[in-house]
VEXDREN-2710 file (C-alpha; in Angstrom, 1 decimal):
% VEXDREN-2710
k/r/px/py/pz
1/MET/-87.8/50.7/-11.0
2/THR/-86.9/47.2/-10.0
3/ALA/-88.2/44.4/-12.4
4/ILE/-90.2/41.6/-10.7
5/ILE/-88.5/38.5/-11.6
6/SER/-91.1/35.6/-11.3
7/LYS/-90.3/32.1/-10.0
8/THR/-89.2/29.7/-12.7
9/ALA/-90.2/25.9/-12.7
10/PHE/-89.1/23.0/-14.7
11/VAL/-92.0/20.3/-15.0
12/THR/-91.4/17.1/-16.4
13/GLY/-94.2/14.8/-17.6
14/ALA/-95.7/18.1/-18.6
15/THR/-98.2/16.5/-21.1
16/GLY/-99.5/13.9/-18.8
17/PHE/-102.7/14.1/-16.8
18/LEU/-101.3/15.5/-13.6
19/GLY/-98.5/17.4/-15.4
20/THR/-101.0/19.4/-17.4
21/HIS/-102.8/20.6/-14.3
22/LEU/-99.6/21.7/-12.7
23/CYS/-98.1/23.4/-15.3
24/ASN/-101.3/25.5/-15.9
25/GLN/-101.6/26.3/-12.1
26/LEU/-98.0/27.3/-11.9
27/GLN/-98.4/29.6/-14.9
28/GLU/-101.6/31.1/-13.5
29/GLN/-99.9/31.9/-10.2
30/GLY/-97.0/33.7/-12.1
31/TRP/-94.7/31.2/-12.3
32/GLN/-92.5/31.2/-15.8
33/VAL/-93.1/27.3/-16.6
34/PHE/-90.7/25.3/-18.7
35/ALA/-92.5/22.3/-19.8
36/LEU/-90.6/19.1/-20.6
37/CYS/-92.6/17.0/-23.6
38/ARG/-91.2/14.3/-25.6
39/ASN/-93.9/15.1/-28.2
40/PRO/-94.8/18.9/-28.1
41/GLN/-97.7/18.3/-30.4
42/LYS/-99.4/16.5/-27.6
43/ALA/-99.3/19.7/-25.5
44/THR/-102.5/21.0/-26.6
45/GLU/-104.0/21.5/-23.2
46/LEU/-101.0/23.6/-21.9
47/ASN/-101.6/27.5/-21.6
48/LYS/-99.9/29.3/-24.1
49/GLU/-97.5/31.3/-22.1
50/ILE/-95.9/28.0/-21.2
51/THR/-92.4/27.4/-22.8
52/LEU/-92.2/23.9/-24.4
53/ILE/-89.0/21.9/-24.0
54/LYS/-88.6/18.9/-26.3
55/GLY/-86.6/16.2/-24.8
56/ASP/-86.6/13.0/-22.6
57/ILE/-85.5/12.4/-18.9
58/LEU/-83.3/9.7/-20.1
59/ASP/-81.5/12.4/-22.1
60/VAL/-81.0/15.5/-20.2
61/ASP/-78.1/16.8/-22.4
62/SER/-80.3/16.9/-25.4
63/PHE/-82.4/19.8/-23.7
64/SER/-80.6/21.1/-20.6
65/ASN/-79.1/24.1/-22.7
66/ASN/-82.8/25.4/-23.3
67/LEU/-83.3/26.0/-19.6
68/PRO/-82.2/29.0/-17.6
69/GLU/-79.2/28.7/-15.8
70/HIS/-80.9/28.9/-12.5
71/LEU/-84.3/27.5/-11.9
72/THR/-86.5/28.1/-8.6
73/ALA/-88.1/24.5/-8.4
74/VAL/-88.0/21.3/-10.4
75/PHE/-91.2/19.2/-10.2
76/HIS/-90.7/15.7/-11.3
77/THR/-93.8/14.2/-12.4
78/ALA/-92.6/11.8/-15.2
79/ALA/-92.9/8.1/-14.7
80/SER/-93.8/4.9/-16.2
81/THR/-96.7/3.2/-14.8
82/ASN/-97.2/0.4/-17.1
83/THR/-97.7/-3.2/-15.6
84/TRP/-96.7/-5.6/-18.4
85/PHE/-93.5/-7.5/-17.5
86/LYS/-92.2/-6.8/-21.2
87/ASN/-91.9/-3.2/-20.4
88/ASN/-90.0/-3.6/-17.4
89/ASP/-86.3/-2.9/-18.4
90/MET/-87.7/0.5/-20.0
91/GLN/-89.7/1.2/-16.8
92/THR/-86.7/0.8/-14.5
93/LYS/-84.6/3.2/-16.5
94/THR/-87.2/5.6/-16.7
95/ASN/-88.2/5.6/-13.3
96/ILE/-84.9/5.1/-11.5
97/GLU/-82.2/6.6/-13.9
98/GLY/-84.7/9.2/-15.1
99/THR/-85.1/10.5/-11.7
100/LYS/-81.4/10.3/-11.1
101/ASN/-81.0/12.4/-14.1
102/ILE/-83.6/15.0/-13.4
103/LEU/-82.3/15.4/-9.9
104/LYS/-78.9/15.9/-11.1
105/LEU/-80.1/18.5/-13.5
106/ALA/-82.0/20.2/-10.2
107/GLN/-78.6/20.5/-8.4
108/GLU/-76.9/22.0/-11.7
109/LYS/-79.4/24.6/-11.9
110/SER/-79.2/25.4/-8.2
111/VAL/-82.9/24.9/-7.4
112/GLU/-84.4/26.3/-4.2
113/LYS/-86.4/22.8/-3.9
114/TYR/-87.0/19.5/-5.9
115/ILE/-90.5/18.2/-5.5
116/HIS/-90.6/14.4/-6.5
117/ILE/-94.0/13.1/-7.5
118/SER/-93.9/9.7/-6.2
119/SER/-97.0/7.3/-5.3
120/VAL/-99.1/6.0/-2.5
121/VAL/-97.9/2.5/-3.6
122/VAL/-94.3/2.8/-1.9
123/PHE/-96.2/1.9/1.1
124/GLY/-96.9/-1.5/-0.4
125/ILE/-99.9/-3.7/-1.5
126/HIS/-102.2/-4.4/1.2
127/LYS/-104.7/-7.6/1.6
128/THR/-106.3/-6.1/4.6
129/LEU/-107.7/-2.5/4.6
130/THR/-104.9/-0.4/5.9
131/ASN/-104.9/3.3/6.8
132/ILE/-101.8/4.5/5.4
133/THR/-99.8/7.4/7.0
134/GLU/-96.5/8.7/6.2
135/ASN/-95.1/6.7/9.1
136/LEU/-95.8/3.5/7.4
137/SER/-93.0/1.5/6.5
138/LYS/-92.2/1.6/2.8
139/SER/-92.5/-2.2/1.6
140/GLY/-92.7/-1.4/-1.8
141/ALA/-89.0/-1.8/-2.0
142/ASP/-89.5/-5.6/-1.9
143/SER/-92.3/-5.8/-4.0
144/TRP/-92.7/-8.2/-7.0
145/ILE/-94.5/-5.6/-9.1
146/ASN/-91.9/-3.6/-11.1
147/TYR/-93.9/-0.3/-11.1
148/VAL/-94.1/-0.3/-7.2
149/LYS/-90.5/-1.4/-6.7
150/THR/-89.0/1.3/-9.0
151/LYS/-90.9/4.1/-7.7
152/THR/-90.0/3.1/-4.3
153/ALA/-86.3/2.8/-5.3
154/ALA/-86.4/6.6/-7.0
155/GLU/-87.9/8.0/-3.9
156/ASN/-85.4/6.3/-1.7
157/TYR/-82.7/7.6/-4.0
158/VAL/-84.1/11.2/-3.8
159/LEU/-84.0/11.0/0.0
160/SER/-80.5/9.6/0.2
161/GLN/-79.1/12.9/-1.6
162/ASN/-78.5/15.7/0.8
163/LYS/-77.1/18.1/-1.7
164/ILE/-80.4/19.6/-2.5
165/ASP/-83.7/20.2/-0.4
166/SER/-86.2/17.7/-1.6
167/VAL/-89.8/17.0/-0.8
168/ILE/-91.7/13.8/-1.7
169/ILE/-95.4/13.9/-2.8
170/ASN/-97.4/10.6/-2.6
171/PRO/-100.6/10.7/-4.3
172/THR/-103.3/8.4/-4.3
173/HIS/-105.9/7.6/-6.9
174/ILE/-105.9/10.6/-9.2
175/ILE/-109.4/11.4/-10.9
176/GLY/-110.8/14.5/-12.4
177/PRO/-111.6/16.5/-15.7
178/GLY/-108.7/15.8/-18.5
179/ASP/-108.3/12.2/-17.7
180/THR/-108.8/10.2/-20.9
181/GLN/-106.7/7.1/-20.2
182/ASN/-106.5/6.1/-16.5
183/TRP/-109.8/6.2/-14.5
184/ALA/-111.6/7.3/-17.5
185/ARG/-111.4/4.1/-18.9
186/LEU/-113.3/2.4/-16.1
187/ILE/-115.8/5.3/-16.1
188/GLN/-116.2/4.7/-20.1
189/MET/-117.0/1.2/-19.4
190/ILE/-119.5/1.7/-16.5
191/ALA/-121.3/4.0/-18.9
192/LYS/-121.2/1.6/-21.7
193/ASN/-122.4/-1.3/-19.3
194/LYS/-119.3/-3.2/-20.4
195/LEU/-117.5/-3.4/-17.0
196/PRO/-117.2/-7.2/-16.7
197/SER/-116.3/-6.9/-13.1
198/ILE/-116.2/-4.7/-10.0
199/PRO/-112.5/-4.7/-8.6
200/ASN/-112.2/-5.9/-5.3
201/GLY/-109.9/-3.1/-3.8
202/ALA/-110.4/0.1/-2.0
203/GLY/-108.8/3.5/-1.9
204/SER/-108.6/7.1/-1.6
205/PHE/-109.8/9.1/-4.8
206/VAL/-108.5/12.8/-5.1
207/ASP/-109.0/15.5/-7.7
208/VAL/-106.3/16.0/-10.0
209/ARG/-106.7/19.9/-9.4
210/ASP/-106.3/19.3/-5.7
211/VAL/-103.2/17.3/-6.2
212/ALA/-101.7/19.9/-8.4
213/ALA/-102.4/22.6/-5.9
214/GLY/-101.1/20.3/-2.9
215/ILE/-97.8/19.9/-5.0
216/ILE/-97.5/23.6/-5.4
217/GLN/-98.1/24.2/-1.7
218/SER/-95.4/21.8/-0.9
219/PHE/-92.7/24.2/-2.6
220/HIS/-93.9/27.0/-0.3
221/HIS/-94.4/24.9/2.9
222/GLY/-92.9/21.2/2.5
223/LYS/-90.2/20.5/4.8
224/PRO/-86.9/19.0/3.0
225/GLY/-86.8/15.2/3.3
226/GLU/-90.5/14.9/4.1
227/ASN/-93.2/12.7/2.7
228/TYR/-96.7/14.1/2.1
229/LEU/-99.6/12.0/1.3
230/LEU/-102.2/13.5/-0.9
231/GLY/-105.4/11.7/-0.7
232/GLY/-109.1/12.4/-0.8
233/THR/-112.2/10.6/-0.5
234/ASP/-111.6/6.9/0.9
235/MET/-114.1/4.4/-0.8
236/ASN/-114.0/0.8/-2.0
237/PHE/-114.5/0.2/-5.8
238/LYS/-117.9/-1.0/-5.4
239/GLN/-119.1/2.1/-3.8
240/PHE/-116.9/4.2/-6.4
241/VAL/-118.7/2.2/-9.5
242/HIS/-122.1/2.6/-7.9
243/THR/-121.5/6.2/-7.5
244/VAL/-120.5/6.7/-11.0
245/ALA/-123.3/4.6/-12.2
246/ASP/-126.1/6.5/-10.3
247/LYS/-124.7/10.1/-11.8
248/LEU/-124.8/8.4/-15.2
249/GLU/-128.2/7.1/-14.5
250/VAL/-127.2/3.5/-15.7
251/LYS/-127.4/0.2/-13.8
252/PRO/-124.1/-1.1/-12.5
253/THR/-122.8/-4.6/-12.9
254/LYS/-123.6/-6.7/-9.7
255/VAL/-120.3/-8.8/-10.8
256/GLN/-117.5/-9.0/-8.4
257/LEU/-115.3/-11.8/-9.1
258/PRO/-113.1/-13.2/-6.5
259/ASN/-109.1/-12.4/-6.6
260/PHE/-108.1/-15.8/-7.5
261/LEU/-110.1/-15.8/-10.7
262/LEU/-108.9/-12.6/-11.6
263/LYS/-105.5/-13.7/-10.9
264/THR/-106.0/-16.8/-13.0
265/LEU/-107.3/-14.9/-15.9
266/ALA/-104.5/-12.5/-15.9
267/HIS/-101.8/-15.2/-15.7
268/VAL/-103.3/-16.9/-18.7
269/LYS/-103.5/-13.6/-20.8
270/ASN/-99.8/-12.8/-19.6
271/ASN/-98.7/-16.3/-21.0
272/ILE/-100.6/-15.5/-24.2
273/SER/-98.9/-12.2/-24.5
274/ARG/-95.6/-14.1/-24.6
275/ILE/-96.3/-15.4/-27.9
276/THR/-98.3/-12.8/-29.3
277/ASN/-96.1/-10.1/-28.0
278/LYS/-99.3/-7.8/-27.5
279/GLU/-99.8/-6.2/-24.2
280/PRO/-103.0/-7.7/-22.5
281/ASP/-105.8/-5.7/-20.8
282/ILE/-104.8/-7.2/-17.5
283/THR/-101.9/-8.6/-16.0
284/PRO/-100.9/-10.1/-12.8
285/GLU/-99.6/-6.9/-11.6
286/SER/-102.6/-4.8/-12.5
287/VAL/-105.0/-7.3/-10.7
288/ALA/-102.6/-6.9/-7.7
289/LEU/-102.9/-3.1/-7.7
290/ILE/-106.6/-2.8/-8.0
291/SER/-107.1/-5.3/-5.2
292/ASP/-105.1/-3.0/-3.0
293/LEU/-107.0/-2.2/0.1
294/TYR/-106.3/1.1/1.8
295/GLY/-107.4/4.4/3.2
296/CYS/-105.1/7.5/3.4
297/ASP/-104.7/9.6/6.3
298/ALA/-103.7/13.2/4.7
299/ARG/-103.6/15.0/7.9
300/LYS/-99.9/16.0/7.6
301/ALA/-100.4/17.4/4.4
302/ARG/-103.5/19.4/5.5
303/LYS/-101.7/20.6/8.5
304/GLU/-98.4/21.4/7.1
305/LEU/-99.0/22.2/3.5
306/HIS/-102.6/23.6/3.9
307/TYR/-103.9/21.1/1.7
308/GLN/-107.3/21.2/0.5
309/THR/-109.8/18.6/-1.0
310/ARG/-112.9/18.9/-2.8
311/SER/-115.8/16.5/-2.6
312/ILE/-116.1/13.4/-4.7
313/ASP/-119.4/14.6/-5.7
314/GLU/-117.9/17.6/-7.4
315/THR/-115.1/15.7/-8.8
316/LEU/-117.1/13.0/-10.5
317/THR/-119.7/15.7/-11.7
318/ASP/-116.9/17.8/-13.3
319/THR/-115.2/14.5/-14.7
320/LEU/-118.4/13.3/-16.4
321/ASP/-119.0/16.7/-17.8
322/PHE/-115.7/16.6/-19.4
323/LEU/-115.9/13.2/-20.7
324/THR/-119.3/14.1/-22.2
325/LYS/-118.0/17.2/-24.0
326/GLU/-115.1/15.3/-25.4
327/LYS/-117.7/12.7/-26.5
328/LEU/-115.9/9.8/-24.7
329/ILE/-119.1/8.8/-23.0
END
C-alpha cells in the first residue's frame, strides 16, 4: 500500500495575525506545516501538529537545515509594517533583503509555487476615492513612505525572477478574531470612548479567515506572475467606526479632524521623537496611510481563485466576541 505524502508548506511570519490563521488552515487541510518563528514562545495559537522553526528571515542559514529537502510551497507573510522613520533601515532589510532570502530558499527547496504576501499599498496612496484593480500602476515604488516603497520593491523583485512560479497576494485592511494589535486598537478606543478623531480615509475591510483561505486557493489556482487583490467590504472610516460603535452600544465620537491638522500634529510628535527616541503614537506616514481613499475590486480573485468573503457584520461580531473573551474590551 502506497503511503499518502502530504503537501509541505513553509510559512514565514507564522506567529503574526495572518500567519497564524494561514498555518492553522493549511494544517487542517492536511498540509505538513513548518512555521518560522523568531520567538516560538509566541506560537501559542498555532495548532499543536505544526512544526515550529526558530529563525529570522535575515539569517536563513541558521534554520534552513531544519526544513525538508523539498517543499511543496512557501508562503511569505513576514514583513515590517512600522511607520516610524527611525526603523526605516531595519524595515528595508526585512522587507527587501528578507524577501530575497526567502525566495532563494524557495528555489533551493524546489517548491512548486512561492506565494508572496504583499499589500494593497503597492498601488499607491490616493487623495481621491479610487477603485483599485490589479491593472492599476504600482505607484508605491515612488512613495515617500518607506513601508509602501519597500513592499513595492519586494513585490517587484519577486516578479522579476523567472526561476520559480510565484503568485502575488495583495490584501486590503485585514480584520477579524485573533487581532490584538492592528485594527483591534481602534476598536478598543471606540469601546472606551477614547477615539480622539475619526480617520478621514476609506478602504476595504476583509476577514483574516477569508484572506488565509484565498492565499491557499492561490496555490491551487493562482497563475504564476499574477497579482490577486483580496478585499472585502468597502467602507469609509466614519462608516466603520459607527458600525463598530453600534455593535458595542456606545456613542461614537463626532470629531473628524481635517488632514492638515493631523499632519501638523504628526510632524510635531515626530520631531519630539527625535529628541526622546521614543516612537510616537502617530507619524506623518501613518496619517497618510489612514487618509488613503480607495475601494477594492476583487473580481479577479473571485473568478480565478474562487475567493469568497463573509459579511462585515459576521466579521465584526466574531471580532468583538474574541476581544471580549480576551478581556480587551
